[in-house]
C-alpha positions, 0 to 999 in steps of 0.5 A: 500500500502506497503511503506519503513519501518521507518529505510529505510525511514530515509536512503532515506531521508538522500540520498535526496530520498523518496518512494511512492506507487500509487494506480492508481484505486483510484489515491491516492499516499502514501509517505514515511516519509520525502517526504517534503525534496524532495519536499520543499515548496510543500504542502502535499495535492498537493502530495496526488493524481496523478491528483494533483501531475501532476499539478505540473509537467513540461514540460509534465504533463502526463509523469508519466502515459505515462511511463506505456507502455504495457509490459508482465512484468507488470503482474509479481510479479516484475512489469514492470520497468520504469525511468523518469525525470521531473520538479516540481514547486509549483507555477509559481514564484517558482524555478523548482525542478528536479526529477528523478523517478524510479520504477515499475508498475503493471497491472490488469487482463485487462492489464491496470495499477492498481498501481505503486511504486518506489523512487523519488530523487532530480536531480537538480545538474545533470540537471543543469550539463546537461543544461550547457553541452547543452548550451556549445554545442549550444553557443560560450564559449567566447561570450555566443552567438550561435555557428556557427552550431546553427546560420546557423540552425537558419538562415535556419529555418528563411529563410524557415519561411519568404519564407512560410509567404512571409515576409523578413529578413536580414542576416548580417556578422559583422567582426572586422577590423584588429584583427590580429594587436591587437593579435600582439600588445597586445596578444591573451587574449586582442583580446579575450576581444575585441571579447567579448566586441564587441559581448556585444555591438552588443547584446545591440543594437538588437531588440527582436527576432533578432538572434546573433551568432559567425560565426568565429574568428572575425566575427558575424552573425546576423539575423534581422527579419522583416527587410527592406532595410531602416531598415538594413541601420539604424541597420548597422549604429547603430552597426558600431557606437556602436563599433566605438564610444567608445574604448574597455577597456582591461587589457592592456589599451584601444583599438580602434576597428572598424567593417565592415558589409556585408548584404544580404536581404532574401529571395529576394537575397538568397534562402537558408542558403548557398547562404546567407552565400556566398553572405554576406561573399563576401559583407563583403570582399567588404566593408573591401576592400573599407574602414574599418568600412563601410557597404555594401549591396549585390546587383545583378551584371551582370558582376560579375556573368558573370565572375564567369561563365567564371571562372567555364568554364576556370577552367574546361578547364585548369583541362581537359587540364592537364588531357589530357596532352594539357599543352605544352611548347614553347621555346623562345631563350635567346642569348649572347649580343655579339655573338648572339649565343643562351645560353638558352631557356625560357620555356613558357606555352601553352594550346592547345584547342580542336578546334586547337587554342593555349592559351598563357601564359598571357591567362593562368597564371593570370587566373590559379593564380586567381582560385588557379590552378597555382600549378597544372600548375607549377607541369606539367611544371616542369615535361615537363622541366626536361624531356626535359633536360633529353633527350637533354643533350646540352640544358639549359632551364629556368622555370618560377614559380608563387609566391605561388609555391615557398612556395609549399612543394609538388612542392619542393618534385617533383623537388627533386625527379626529380633531383635525378632521372636525375643526372646532369639535375639541372645544366642546369636548371634556375628557374625564380622567380618574383621580388615581391616574393623576396620582400615579404618573403626574408628569406623563398625565400632564403631557397628555393634558397639555396636548388635549388642551391645545385642541381647546378641550377641557380636563376633568378629574372624576371621582375627586376625593376618593384618592389623595390628589392635592390641589397643588397637583390639580394646578400643576396639571391645569385641570379645568373641572373637579367632579366630587365623588358621589360617595361624599355628596349623596349623604350631605343632607344627613352627614355633617362630616360629608358636608364639611368635606364637600364644602371644603373641596368646593371652596378650595376649587373656587379659590383656584378657579377650578369648576366643580361638579357634584355627582350623585345629587339625590334630592333638592335639599342637597342641590340647594346646599351645593348651590349656596356653597358655590358648586358650579354644576350638579348631576344625579338622580335629581337631575335625570338619569342617563338616556340613550336618546339624544336629549338635545334633539328637541331642545338644542336651544336650551343647551348652554355654551361650553363650560368656561 
């Protein structure tokens, strides 16, 4: 068998390569000089035959023979090319040497391999690089634990396994409490150090066979195999204490950290990975709401499941009503306290049902807010209100918007477009925002208010008195109208405390040149008190309930100009 000439053999050795010729019929392998540099620590006799050499190969011993797949090129002078990679180990305690082999094999008259020749070279660095890339694709770079993709895959595989063998396991979600506070107080690098340390402490308390992965920024997923409910409680306390009992040392000093844990038993309460993840996240949220640093186990809840079915049904009803234009307006008059002449109308949302019934705002708005649909409702209401203002030039309307809508860029784009399409409409629009919105983010709300006022619109604070907004904040926002919470107004004829509170609010507002509206006025005695205290406008049962009919249809001349 022809091998590389001595000069070529030397070059191959310098490159970390060696040539070989394998007589498959006799199973003898001849190697070029310096083959030992490619196979350090492996005795020459182990390389002398295909059978002996295959004993060193892993993971698949037959990889060299398997490379000789049938090919017409094998009968040519150049042979059929092949390229394979494998590991070689002299003994079980020796390190693996990774080899890349490339060459050609030749067939006899029967088409079967009779000989092969080629070159082998060390491939350790490339293999290590590929192993590192594989590890990075599977593991979280900060903690070294499984990333979310492979954690979820492991969970799905475990659920399939325990279902097949009728055993059980648990899936836990461990969340670091108040990580955002650590970010704010010390910086993101310290928060990363905390995450890595928490992962290390959890890892140190695992049993063999348990699986840990980083689920998201501050959450770790944990698969506990062969785990009963009692085992789960013990394990949860072990993890809680492991994090809680010792401060985490960081470059900025020691940081005190706790974690909360939610868990679900599998497959008893979760038949697949998606269900397990949904339920364990829900349970972790419950644990955090109850008390930071606590453990909660998912349990069936008939009321919760029934409420979710209601949510699904109501969501469908609201979306369908929006699509079918069954979200409509009702108009409640707001009158001047002295003249009792209508000044403007508050627009209240209604939803017409297929059976002819009508749902009122208290039935729609809280559900829509909870289910994330209020933005769609507010967009529709805005369209209806602006359209009504455009066709009724002597009417002024007020519009309530939900807290989230004040920060919704799409809602602002819509109102800007509608105002530009209907010049002058903005001057007859009052936008009502709740007091809690003004408290929560006064700087952003001020920007929102300023943009509306540029169109000539007025701003009202609804339900004033229920929160803690100071009059200084009202002045800072440039509020035009304060609507006093009806809970304080409805009993002023009988409650000295409510009278004192409402009278004080009216007096302070008047000094700041802010108009006042008293809500829920039930009787004439209360209306007279409010008028005498200087309240500008009143609304409520005494004045008239909301109507889906346009009250100005026959009395448009009675409607006074915009609030000044």
